[in-house]
N, C-alpha and C positions, 0 to 999 in steps of 0.2 A: 532581480534575477541575475545569476552569475554571469559575468562578462568574459572571464578568462576561457581559454580553449582547453577542452578536456580530450581532444583527439578522437572525437566520435563522428567525424565527418563520414557520411556514407554508411554508417552502422545501421542495422535493422533493429528496431526497438518496438516491442509490443507492451502497451500499458493498459492494465485493466482498471475499471472504476474511473475511466478517464473524464467523465462528465462532472465528477465531484470537485470540491475545492482544491484538494491536493493533486488529484488527477489532472486537472486543467493546468496547474502550475508545472507539473512534470512534462506535460505535452509541450508547453511553450518553451521550457528549458531545453529539452532534447532537440526540438526543432531548431532552436537558435544555434545549436551545436552542429547543425547540418545532418542530423540523423533522418532516416526514413522511418515513418511511424505507422503503426496500426493501432488505432485506439478502440478499445472495447468498452461498452457499457450496455446496460439493459434498458436504459431510458432513451428511446430514439430521438425525442424532441431535443433534449439537452445535448445529446451527442451531435446531432445535426447542427445545432447552434454553435457548438465548439468548433467543429470542422469549418463551418462558414467563417467564423471569426479568424481562424488561422490562415485561411485562403492561400494554401500552398499545395502544389502538386505532389509533394513528398508526404502528405498526410492522407492516410486512408482510414476507414472506420468500418466497424461491423457491430450491429446490435447483437448481443450475446448474453443469454442467461447461463452463467457458469455452472448452474446446477443441472444443465441438460447435456448428456453425453453427445447427442446428435449435434447440438449447436457448437459445442467445443470441438468436435471432430471437423465440422465445417470451417471453423476458424483455422485449425491446423492445416487443412487442405488449401485455404486461401493463402496462408503464409508460404507454403510450399510452391504453389503456382506463381505467386507474385515475385518472390525473392529466392526461393530455393534454400534459404537458411534463415536462422534467427540468431542475432548476436546478443541481444539483451532482452530479458523477460522481467518486467516489473509487475509483480503481484500486489497491486495496490487496492483492489476492490475489497470492500467489507462493510458491515453494518454495525451500529452501536446503539444499544438501548438498555435500560435497567432490567434486571431480572432478580428482584429481591427473593431470598430463599423462603421467606414466610408468605409469599404471595399465594392467595387462595383463588386467583383467577382461573377459570376453566381451561384456558389455553396456556397456562404458565409453562408446562413442560414442552408444549409445541414451540413456544417462543425460544426456549432454551436450545432445543435441538436445531431449530431453524438458524439461530445465530451461529452455532458451531458449524453447520453445513455451509453457511455463507462464507465464514471467515477462514475455515480450515479445509474442509473436504473439497470445496470448489477450487482452492489453490492447488491441491494435490491433483485433481482431475485435469486442470489446464496444463500444469507443468509436465505431467506424464504424457499428455498428447503432443506437446511441443518438443520434447527431448530429442526425438529423432532428427530434428532440424537444427539442433545446437551442436557445434563442434568445439574443438579445443580453442580456448580464448573466449568462450561464451561466459555470460554473467547473468545469474538469477538474483534478483533483489526482492526480498519479501517485506511487506509492510507489517511490522509488529507495533508495539506501543510500550511506553514506560509501564503501562498497566499489565504488560507481559513480564514485568520484573517484580511487581509488588501486588499485594491484595487491595481490592477496592470494595468497600461495603456497598451492596446494592447492585453491583455490576459483575457478579461472579461469572456469568457466561462469557461476557466480553473479555474479562481478565483471563479466564481459562483458555479462550480461543487464542489470545495473544501469547500466552505462555506456550501453547501448542505450536505456534508459528516459530518461536525461538527453538523449540525442539526439532521441528522439521528442518529448519535452516542448518542446524549443527549436524543432523543426520545426513541430509542431502549433500552437505559439503564433503563428508567422508565418502559417500557413495560416488559422487560425480568428480571428485578431485582427480582420480586416475584418468578421466577423460579430458582433463584440462578445463573443466567448467567450474567457475567459482560460484559459491552460494553465500550470500550475506543478507542481513536484515537491518532495517532501520527501526529504531524504537523512539518515535517522537513523543515529546511531552505535549503540552497544551498548544495546539495550533488553532488559530482563529478561523474556524470553519463552521458551517451551519450545524454539522453533526456534533462538534465539540460544544457548541453553545447550547444545543438541546440537552446534552448531558449535564452541563453546568446548571441549567434551569432545573433539571430533575434533582440534582444534588442540593440545590438551594431549597426546593420544596421539602425535601427529606430532613434538612437540618433546621428549617424554620428561619433561615436567613434570607435576605434579599439577594438577587443575582449579583448586584454590585458587591455586597459583603462577601458572598461566596467567591467571587473572582479575586478580591483582595486576599482572602485566606489562601487561595491556591497560589497566587503570585508570591505570597510571603514565604513560601517554601522553596522558592527558586533563588539561585545566586544572582541571577539577572531578572528582575521582577517585571517581566513582560511576556506576552504570548508570542509565540512564533507566528510568522506568516507562511502560507504555502510556498511563496517564492523563495523565502530563506531556506526552507527545508529541501527544496529541489536540488540545491547544490550538493547535499549529502549523497543523493542518488546519482548525480552526474559523476561524482568522485568514485563511487563504488563501481560504476560502469566502465570507468576509464582504466588505462594501463597504469596509472599512478597507484591504483589499488591492487596491483597484481599479487602482492604478498598476503592479501586479506582474503580469507575464506572461512566460513563458519563463525563469522563475527556478527555481533548485534550492536550496531553503533547507536548509542543513546544521544538524542538531540533534544534536550529538555531545559536549556538555560540553567542547568545545574540542579534541577529538582531531584533527579536521580543521577548518582555518580557511580558508574560501574566500569 
């Protein structure tokens, strides 16, 4: 976990998908910087476990399905009542699963639409609801992926969703720049999380390789042949939230150990 100071003491920070591997690392990292947190997730047990483990009065949480207008409105009301403002919005929540184009499964199109709703529309819904609470100096950080910069066989919906996040980031940067709000994205490569390892397993099955062989093939494409950890990735978000990143908006920072260089 980053140990240097990013000047985030007292900043109000909302993190979605907080109960997942990257979300938990982000919560720990921002808390260590002295930020006040509101952590969102739709899994109450996992969210409660995270809040209990952090054991800090600056950490608050809310169970929220980002697909619900009412629940998102309730979160915005909570932020307004508790803090009156929001300094940093981290749109981290998302889902990842294969959507092969030749799938004959009866629910194939439903899965396609659901993934786009989860990864893109929900991000729009929450950001729109929270914008009235963000003033000049605010920072929105969207979670994209290196798969938002390239094509990936078998994962077209996920890749399309992450390409869309890049487009949202650039468009919102232009819209919100006059208000003094910066909008950037992080495009991680392979991070050792449960979600990523499920995708690795699916790719191994499709290729006929073992999971170990698939991982070696993935790492062979990187300049530094190792998976990122969630804690390592958290430093990129801290930087984008800090005043050290004031010149940056509309940017999509690739963190992939050199697998994608952009």
